[in-house]
Structure formats: C-alpha cells, structure tokens
N, C-alpha and C positions, 0 to 999 in steps of 0.2 A: 366564303360567305355569300349567300344569295343576295343580289340587289333587287329590292322591291321598288319598282319604278312607278312614277306617276306621270301624267301627261307632260310631254316635252322633255322629260329627263332622259339622259343617256348614260351608257356604261360601256367601258372597254371590254372587248371580247378577247379572252386569253387564247383562243384557238380558232381554227378556221373550218373544222369539220363539226357540224352542229346538228341538233334536232330542234325544231320548233313545235311544241306540243300545245294543242288547243283543246280546252275543255269547256263545254257549254251545256246548258240544261235542255237543249233541243238540237235536232240536226241542223247543221250549218254547212254552207259551202266554203271551202278553203282554197285559196289560190295565191299566186304571188306574181309580181311583175319585176322586171329588171329595168333599171334606169341608168343613163349615162351620168357624166359629171354634173349636168344640170337637172338630173332627175327625169329626163325625157325617155319614154318608152319608144324604142326605135321601130317597133312593128310587132305584129302578133306573134312572131317567132321569139319574142322576149316575154311572153306571158305563159305561165303554167297554170292550168285549170283542169277540172275534171275531164274535159274533152281532149286535152293535150297535156297530160300530167308531168311530162319529163322535159327538162332542159338540161344542158350541160351544167352540172353542179347543183341542180335543183330538182326536187320531185315532190309532188303534192298528191293528195288523195284523189281517187277516181269517183268518189261518191260523197253525198252529204252524210254527215254523222255528227254525233254529239262529241266525239273525241277524234282528234286528228294528230298525226305525226308527219311533219314536213322535214325532209332530209335536205341539208344544205352543205355543200362543199365550196367555200368561198374561193379557194384557189383554182377550182375547175370552172368558174363562171366564164362566159364568153369575154373575149377581149373588149374592153371599153365599158363593161358593166361595173358601175361603182355603187349601186344601190339595189337592195332587195326589199320590196314592200310586201308585207303579208296582208292579204285581203280576206275578209269574212263577209258572207252574205246569207240571208235567209232564202231557202228554196221557194220558188214561186209555184203556186198551184198544188202544193203538197199537202194541203189541209192543216198546216201548222200555223204558228204565229206569223204575223206580217210585219212586226216591228220589234226591235231589240228591247224596247221598254217593257214588253210583255213577258220576257224570259229572264232567267238569272243572268247576271253580268258574266260575259265570257272571260275566261282566264287563259292567258298565254304565257308560256315559259320557254326560254331559250336554254337548252341543256347541252352538256358535253356528250361525248360518245359513251360514257359510262352512266348516263342518266342524271348526273349531278346538275342541279339547277344553277345557272349562271345569273340569269335575270328573269324576273316575273313582272307581269302587268295585268291588272284586273280592269276591264273596260267598263267603268261605271258611268252613270249619268247619261246613258243613252235612252232615247224616248221613241220618237217617230221614225228613226233611222232603220232601214232594212239592209244596209250594207255599211261596212266600216273598214277603214285602213287601220289595222291593229298596231303594227310596229314596223320599223324598217331597220335593216342592217346597212350600214354605209361605211365607205372607205374614207379615212381622213389621214393624210400624210403617212401612207403605207401601213396604217393600222385600221382595223375594223372595229366599229362600235355598233351598239344597238340603241335605238331611240324609241320610247313609247310615244305612239301617235294618237290613236283613239279618235280619229276624225270620222264622224258619221255622215251618212248621206240618206236623206229621206227619199231621194229619187232612185234609190236602189243601186243595183250593180251597174247599170248603164251610166248613171251619173258619176259613180266612182271611177269607172274606166275612162270616162271623158276627162275627169280631173287629172288622170294620169297621162293625158295626151294621146289616148288611143283613138285612131281613126274609126269611124262608124261604130261607136261603142254599143249602140242599141242592137245591131246585128250580132256582135260578138256576145253580148249579154244573153241574147236569145239562144245562141248555140250552146253556151255554157249551161243554161237552165235546162235545155233539152238533154244534154249529156247527163245532168244531174237526175233528171226524170228517169232516164234509162238505168242509171246506177241504183236509184232507189227501188226500181222495179224488182231487182233481185236481192235486195238487202233484207235480211231477217233482223229487224231492228228492235232493241229493247225500248221501254218507255222512258220518258224523262224521269229525273230523280224525284223522290217523294217531295210533295209540296213543302216549300220552306227550307229544303235541304240543298245546299250548294254542292255541286259535284266537285269542284276544286275551288280553293281560295288561296289568298296570298301566303298564308302561313302553313299550308300543308295540303295534303291530298286525301280525298275520301276514297273508300273502296268503290271501284267502278263496276262491281258486279251488277248485272241487270236483274230486275225483278220480274219482268213480264214483257212480252212483245206487244207493242201497240198495234193498231191496224197496220199490217205491212203495207208499204207503198205500192203504187200501181205497177203491174208487171211489165217488163219490156218485151219487145218482139222476140219470138222463139228462134234465136240464132245462136250458134256455138260461141261460147265466151272464152276468152283467155284469162289467165290468172290476173286479177286486178289488184293483187296485194301491193300495198304501199311499201316499196323497198327503199333501202337507203342505209347509211351507216348507223350501226348500233341501235336497233330497235330492242331495247333491253326489257327484260321481264324478270320478276322474282320467281324462284322455283315454287312450284305448286305445293301447297300444304293442305292438310285437312282441317285447318282451323275453321271455325264457323264462318260461313259466308255472311258478311254483314249487310244484308239486304233488308228492305222494309216490305211490308205486305204488298203484294202486287195489286194494281188497280186496273179496272177495265170498264168499258161502257156498261151502263146499267141494262137490265133486262129489256129485250125488245118488245115483249108482250105489253099490251096497253092496259093491263089489269089495274095499274095504279098510275096516278098522274105523274110520278117521277120516272116513268118508264123510258122516257126519251127527252130530248131537248125541247124546251119551250120555244115559242117563236122568238127568235133573236137572242135566246138565252144560251148559257153555256151547256155543254154536254155533261151529263152526270157520269163521272168516271168511277162510281162506286160499284164494286162487285155485288151482284144480287145476293141478298141474305147473308152478307159477310160482315163481321165486326171490323172496326177500323181503329181501335186503340192500338198502342204499341204492342207488338207480339211478345210472347214470353221468350226467354232465352232458349236456344236449342239444347238438346241433350249434350252433355260433355263428351268430347272426343275420347276415344280409348287412349290409355297411356302408351307412350312409346314402347316398342318392343325391346329396344336397347337404348341406353343413354346416348344422346347425340343423334339418334335416328328419328325420322319423322313419325308422327303418330299414325297408328293404323287407321285406314279409312273407315268412316262411319256413315251409314245411310241416313240421310235426313239431318245433316249437320248445319244446315242453313236456318235462318230465323223463319218463323211463320206460326200461324195459329193452329195448324194441324200438320200431321206427317205428310199429307199430300202437298201442302203448301211448301213445307221444308224441302221435300224432294224436288218440287218444281224449281225452287230457287237454286238448289244445289246443281241441278242439271244446267241451268243457265250459267252458273259459276264455272262449271267444267267447260262449257262452250267457250267462255271468254278466256279461260286459262289456256286452252288448247290453241285458240287463235293467236294469243299474244306470245306463247312459247314458240310457235312456228314462225311468227313474224320476227322474233328475235334471232332465231337460227338463220332464216333466209337473209336477213339484213347483215348478220355477221359474215356470212359467206360472200355476199355481195361486196362488203367492205374489204374482205381479204383479197378478192379478185381485183378490186379497184386499186388497192394498195400495191399489189404485185405489178399491175400494169404501170403505175406511176414510177415504181422503182426501176422497172425495166426500161422505161423511157429515159429516166435520168442516167441510168448506166450506159445505155447505147448512145446517148447524146455526148458522152465524154469520149473524145478521141483516144484517150489512153486505154480505153477498154476495147478498142477495135483491133488490137494486136495481141498476140499471144493468147493465153487462156483466161485473161481477165474478164472478158465478156461472158464466157461460159460460166465462170464462177459466179458472176453477178446474177446471171439467170437462175442458176441452181439455188443461190441464196434466197432470191426473191420467191421462187416456187416453194422452197422449204418453209419460209415464213407463212406463205399462203396456206400450205397444207397444215401447219401447226395451228393457225387460227381457225381454220375450218374444222379440224379435229376437235379442238376444245369446244367449239360451238356445238358440234354433234354430241359430244359427251354431255353437255348441259341439257340439250334437247332430249336425249335418251333418258336422262334422269327424270325430267319432267314428264315425259310420256309414260314412263314406267309407273310413276306415282298416279297419273291420271287413269291409266289402265287398271291399276289396283282399285281405285275408287269406283270405276265403272263396273268392275266385277262385283262390288258390294252393292252398288245402287241398283243395278238392273234387276236382280231377283226381288228387291224390295218394292218395286214399282206397283202402283195400283193398276187396274185393268186399263183405265183411260190412257195411261202413260206407257203401257207395256206393248210389246210386239205380239203378233198373233201366236207365236210359238211359246209364249210365257204361260206356264200352267195356271196362272191366276185367272185366265179367261175361262177355264173349264169350271171354276167355282164361282163365276161371276153372277151376281144378282143385280137386277135392275134397281138403280139407286132411287132414293126419294129426293135427292138434291143433285143438281148438275155439278160435275167436277170443275176444277179451275181451268183445265186445259185438256187437249186431246193430242195424242201422238199421230202424226201423219207421215212419218218417214224417219230416216236417219241421215246424218251428215258425217263426212269424214274427209280428211286431207291425205295427200299422197305420201307424206312423211311416215304415216302409220295408218294404212287403210283399214286395219282390223279394229282400230279404236273408233267406235261409233258414238256419236252424240245424238240422243233423241231430238227430233224436231217437233216441238210442241206449239200448237196454236191455241190462243185463249178462247174460252167459251163464256158467254154466247159468241158465236162467230162474228167477226167484225168485217169480214170481206169474204167473197166467194172464192172458189178454186177452179182452176182450168187444168184438166188432164190432157196434156198435149199428145195427140195421136199421130202427129206428122212424122214422116220418115226423115225429114231434114232437121229435126229437133236436136239430134245427137248422133254420135258415131254408132252407138249401139242400136239406135232406132233405124239407122240407114241400112243395117245388115239384116233387118227383119222383113218378113213378108208383110205387105200392107194389110191384108185381112187379119193376119195374126196380131199385128200391132194394134189395130183398132179393137179387136176383141180384148186384148190385154188391157187397153186403156179403159174400156167399159167395165171390165172386171175390177180394175182399181177403183173406179168410181163407186161401184156397188159395195166394195169392201169399206170404203170411207163412209158411205151412207149407213151401212150396218153398224159401224162403230158409233156414229152419232146417235142412232136410235137406241143403242145399248147403254149409253151413258146418260141419257135423259130420263127423268121420271116418266112413268106411263102417261101417254096422252099429251106430253108437253113438246113433242117433236113429231112433225109430219113430213113425209117424203112424197113428192110428186115427180112423175117421170114423163118426159116428152121423147118419144122415139118415132119420128115422123114416118119412116119407111118400115118400121117393125123389124129392123135388122139386128136389134140387140136382145132378141127373145132369149137366147141362150144365157148370156151373162146376167140378165135380169131375173132368171128363173128362181134363184134363192129368195129374192124379195117378194116375188109374186106368189110363190108356193107357200111362203110363211104367212101371207095375208097381212103384211105390215105396211103396204103402200096406202096412201090416201085414196087412191082410185086406180083403175087399170092404166097401164102405160098409154099415153095419148098418142094416136097415130093419125096421119092425114092432116090436111089443112084445117078441118073442123076441130079435130082434137087439139091441135096446137093452139088455135085461137081460143078455145074454151078454157084451157088451163091458164094461158097468159091473161085472159080477161079476169078470171077468178083471182089470181094473185095480184094483179095491178089494182083491182078493186080493194083487196085487203090492205095494200099499202096505202092507198088514198084514204080509206076510212080511218086507219090507225093513225096516220099522220095528222088528220084533222082532229081526232080525239085528243092526241097528245098536245097539239098546239093550243087547243081550246081548254085543256085540262078537264076534259069531260069524258073520261073513260066509260062512265056508266051509260053514255049515249050510243055505244056501239051496238049493232044488231045482235040479238041473242044467239043467232046461228053462226056468228063469226068466230072462227078458231083463232084465239090470240096467242097460241103457242108458236114456237119457232117452226118455220117452214123451209124446206129445202127443195129446190127444183133441179132435178137432174136432166140435162139436155144432151141427147146423143146425136152425134154426127152433124153438128151445126156447121154451116148454115143451110144444109139440105132441108127442104120443107118449110123454110121461113120466107115469107114475103116481106116487103118493106115495112108494113105495119107491125108485123111480128118482131122484126129486128128492132124497131123503135121501142116496142114494149119491153123487149129483153134488155135493152140498154137502160131503160127506166128502172127496171128491177135491179140491175147491177148498181146503179147510182143511188137509188133511194131505198131499196129493200133492206140492206143490212141494218140500218138505224131502227127499223120497226120489225125486225125478225124474219125477213124473207131473204134467202141466200141462194146463190147459184153454184152448181157443180156441173161444169160443162165439159163435154168430151168432144174435142174438135181439133182439126188440123188448120192452123191459121193460114197456111198457103192456099187452102181451098176457099177461104173467105176473102181472098185478095180482090175478087171481082167487085166487092163493095167499096174498095178503095180505103182511104183514111177514115171513112165514117165510123168504122168499127174500132179504131184505135182506142177511144175512151173505154170501150167495153173490155178489151184485152187488158188495159192498164188497171182496171178496177179489180182484177182477179189475180190470185196467187197461182203462178204456174208451177205445176208439179208434173212429173213424167212417170209413165208406166215402167220405164227402164232407167238404169243409173245414168245420171247426167250432171255435169259440173256447171250449174247455172245459178246457184244461190250464193250470196255474199254475206259475210258477217258484218256487223255494224262498227267494229272496232278498228280493224286493219284492212278489211275488204278482200280477204282471200276468196278465191273461187272454190266453194265446197261442193263435193260430189254428193248429190241427193240420191239416196237409195229408197225406193218405195217399200212399204211394208208388204210382205208376201205371206200367204198362208202355207204352212208346211205341206209338202206333198202327202196326199192321203188323209189329211186332217179333215174332220167334219166340224171344226170349231165355228165356222161361219153359220152353218145350219143350226148348231146348238144355240148360238147367241141369238139368232133370229127367232128361234122357237121360244127362248126365254122372254124376248120382247113381246111376242104374241100372247104368251101365257100371262105376263104381267098386265097387259092391256085388258085381257078378259077378266082378270081378277079385280081390276079397278073399274070395270064396267065401261071401258072406253072403246 
C-alpha cells in the first residue's frame, strides 16, 4: 500500500533500487545532494544537478521539465553517504513563474523498479519560495527511510544550497541555471496542464499527454550534443494503445495583430493564452476507436483518436501523444538495459570477490550466469520495445495520410489539392523527429501558430557531422532553400493578406534560392541588399513593433496608422552577420525579443561561428530562436525524459513542382482578395 506522507512524516523503504518521480504544472529543475551522518554535503562532487547529472548510485535529469525521473541505487552511493536530499527549483530567466505559489503543488513519488509507488508527497502551502527541499532518503540503523521535507526557500537555489552546507552556493546555483538554460534550448516542451487541472495528485495520476508546445525555450549554442536521456533502473512505461488521448484543447498566445485590444498583454497584465477564434468549452469526445481485430488484441489505430474541437485539433493532440509514447517506451528500454548491465557488474564483483570462485571453474560459471541474466533481461526489454514500436508504427501509418496540409510533408498529395484557408491552422510542421532504436518511425515536429518564437537555420559546417562533410557553399544554399520552404509553408497556411514576408540579403548571394518567392510575387518587397536596404527593412519592422506595443498597452488599437499592416510579419535574414553594423545588430536583437508578442518573427540563416566576433552580445539573440538544420542533426530533446532526437528537415521530392504550385496559389488568393 502506498504511504501518502505529510511534512515531517517518514516511511521505511523496502528496497534500495528506486525511482523518484516528480510531477509539476510547470518546468522545474530537479537535483539531489548527498549528506554524511550529520547531513553535511562534503563537496560539489556530492551534488547531482543538470550540469553534472550522475553520481555513483544517483542520476538526475539534464534539463528543466514538468516531469522528472531520478534513479537511485542506495547500495551504490559513495562510502560515507547517509542521506539523499531531493531538491526542486524554478528555472531563472525562462519566462515562467518565479514562485511555487503561482503553480500547482509539485507531487513527488518514490517508486520501486516496477513503478509501484512506495510513498508519495504533495508539496502544498508553498508561496514565495522558488526552491524547495522536497524529501530525503536517509539511513537509520542499517535501514533506509524516506521523509517528507517540503522546506521552501524564497532566496532560491543559492539559499537552499547554502542551507545544505555547500561552499560558494551562489556560484554553483549560477552554473546550474546556465546548464538548465542550455538544456531548455533544445527541449521541445509541451504546455502546462489545463488551468485548474493537476498533473498528478496523491490519489492517482493523470494522463501526461501534452496538448501543445508553448514557446520553446531559448536555443543553446550550435554544438554537437550527446544523448541526454535520463537513464537509470526501471524507467517503466505501459504499452502504447490507441485509446483516446485524454488531452484538453491546446492553448496558445493570442493573435499578434493589434486589431483588437485583447491581441496581446496589457501593461503589467497576464498574457492571453487563448487561441485566436477558437472555442474554449470542453471538447466533444473523439470518434470511437475501431474494435479489436481479434479478442485480446489491441484496437486498430484510428486517425484523430485524441480529443479536440476539430479533426485538425485531434490529429495535433494525437501526434503529441505518439511523441510522448515513443519517448517513454525508449526510456524504459534503455533504462532496463542499463539496469541489466549494472546488475551483471554487481554480480560479477560479488562472485570474483569470493576466494572460492578463484579456483576451478566456479568463476567462469559465475560469469556465464551473470551474462545470461543480463542477456535475458535485455531481450525481454527489447521484446517489449518492439511491441510498442510496432503499435506506434501502425498508428503513424494511419495518421500520416490523414494529416492536413499544414501538418503534412511536402510529398503528401494533400499539398497538390491545397487551397489557401480562411483561418490559420493550429500548427505547422517544420520537420520530423526520430530515435536510433527505430529510425524509420518519424514523429512530425509541429510548432504552434501564430509563431511564438523565431527560427534559426544553422548553416555552419560545425553544427553536425553531416554538415561537416558538405561543401560550405552547398550547405549555405541548402540552408537558404530550407528557409524559403518554411516561408512558403507559412504563406500557404495563412488567410490571404494576413502574413507578409520580408527578406534581407545583404550581398545578394541568395538570389537562386529566393527565386521561387520573388517570381511568385509573394514578398512584401524586393529582397533588401546593401547597408541602406538592411537599415530600411529593420527600421520599418521596429517601427511596427513599437506602434503595436503602444496600442496594445494603451488598449487603443484604433489609434494605429491606417497604412500599418497588422498581419503577421516574417523577416528572413540571409548570411547574418554579414552586412550588419552595430545599430542593425541591436535592432535585430530587439525584433527577436519584442517582435513575437506583436506578430513580427525572425527566420535567420546563419553560421554562429561567423558571428563569434561580436562575442557574447549575440547570445540572447541565438537563445531566442529555435535552431533547426538543413541536414539531419541530433540536437533537440523531448520534455519527458530528455532523449536526443534526430531532427530531419522537410525536403521537397526531387523533380516536384509543389513549391511553385503552392506559391502560385498564394499569389492567386491574394489577387482574388484584392491584397
């Protein structure tokens, strides 16, 4: 029976290999410290945090997330460690809440290897605190117990570390938050749960399927990433089924255009997270799943089996459900294999430490037995994974053909029959994600519309192994072609006249890739070249941001100049920072920071290495953009377990004229609408 703890209460732990699961309504940082018999932390080598996630017997997440799984092996802790304290903190500067009193109470569960809950604790009554010691595992007379702590700290992570006896806690807290920022940079994160709905509570768990990604966090520097998955014993997951994904209607910031006073946040007021022109009552039930093909077999996959007001919304939620299912299934498999390897190592150590096994064939038999157990555990884990992957692949085969144009790849026939819509879709597909366990199982990467942050197409050869093998000129052209394709998709899914594209090409080097946009006549003006052209476009867009911001804050949309285009604006910048002086760089940073809230977005094509001469002054710019690549690259992480996912850009099939057809349809729709 699960022990539901309150502050100060303890409970005996029946085993030493455990998971500590954290669920919160917002991304939090999870870490742990080791203490001696007096509870003193002997040094930074006894602290596990996102910048240093592994200690002997302990592993924590490498990024901030709404859900965490911490792996603990109490028998493998360093000698002298008698206490494990689990710490939670809110990320600094991530644009989220700054105190726990503003978010749902975090829920912490200590579970066994099979996922069975041993003890749970809901951290209630928090207010101004931005960090909290959640619980501790401690040794008492050769037995381990768990105690609910719930001690909050208004001074944040630094104050909490100081209370743990850590030297120079402010410096360590800063390094942890920096590691968190880097982790958030590559995380494709879902939004917090629907308002008023707890993610987890003491009496059970809710479905963790995401409903929509919020503004993704700031991007990290373009450097090769290793697999950041949180590994450890028994990351369990249930086999995937095609039962309806129990999500609520996604939410997103309101329209950026200032045509109404609710278009953006008022001065000092909350952001309106209502999707433009979308209803907000509870969605109807999804269509019933098809009956099982045979008794005892899973139901056949059905496209649109998630909740939502429309088929597009249901498909959107279903894709995110598949994303999470794949992340958790692979996490369970990797964790089981790690556990099998760890168990084999421990059994070998015990066998070889016994003098009786050093003579005759006893040692060989012990090694063979340990390896056989490892192979059996790994084989069973692979069988479970293969079953889950097969079910997800069957679902993907059904979902992909049913996708609307905005969610579909360029090779999908739906694009050939595409008509310019009268209302913007919920999201736009910008690529695919996959994991090495099954590279052919692709999950569409969708970003919400209206865009909540810009994108950066990395044209650097140091960005990935595939990029390093390409010729520099070829890579830059491919990066610009990728940007053009994304701009075309955005134009194609917005109603006529509600989306405009501006281009800055300082040296005129992108004439070839830009030709489809120029020839179709869908740009707001000719590509800007030279210092004068760069200055003119930047001045025009910064003026628009200033005016719309003032109108929104004053709730006076009718005061905007009649010639001001209040539709969404996209600025495509080629070959940054060439052709940009200090003033232009400052304006670009301003657009990156302030533009998305009022409908001005950046799509930059740049090699960050070439911008290094500006030093750290450009770091905020890069971190405000979602990094994508023109070639496959493993640089994005999921928000549940932190796998490194391979991003595959969308490509136009060889010989296809779909891009030209789509742009021609955009131009025709504009003419018909008189725009």
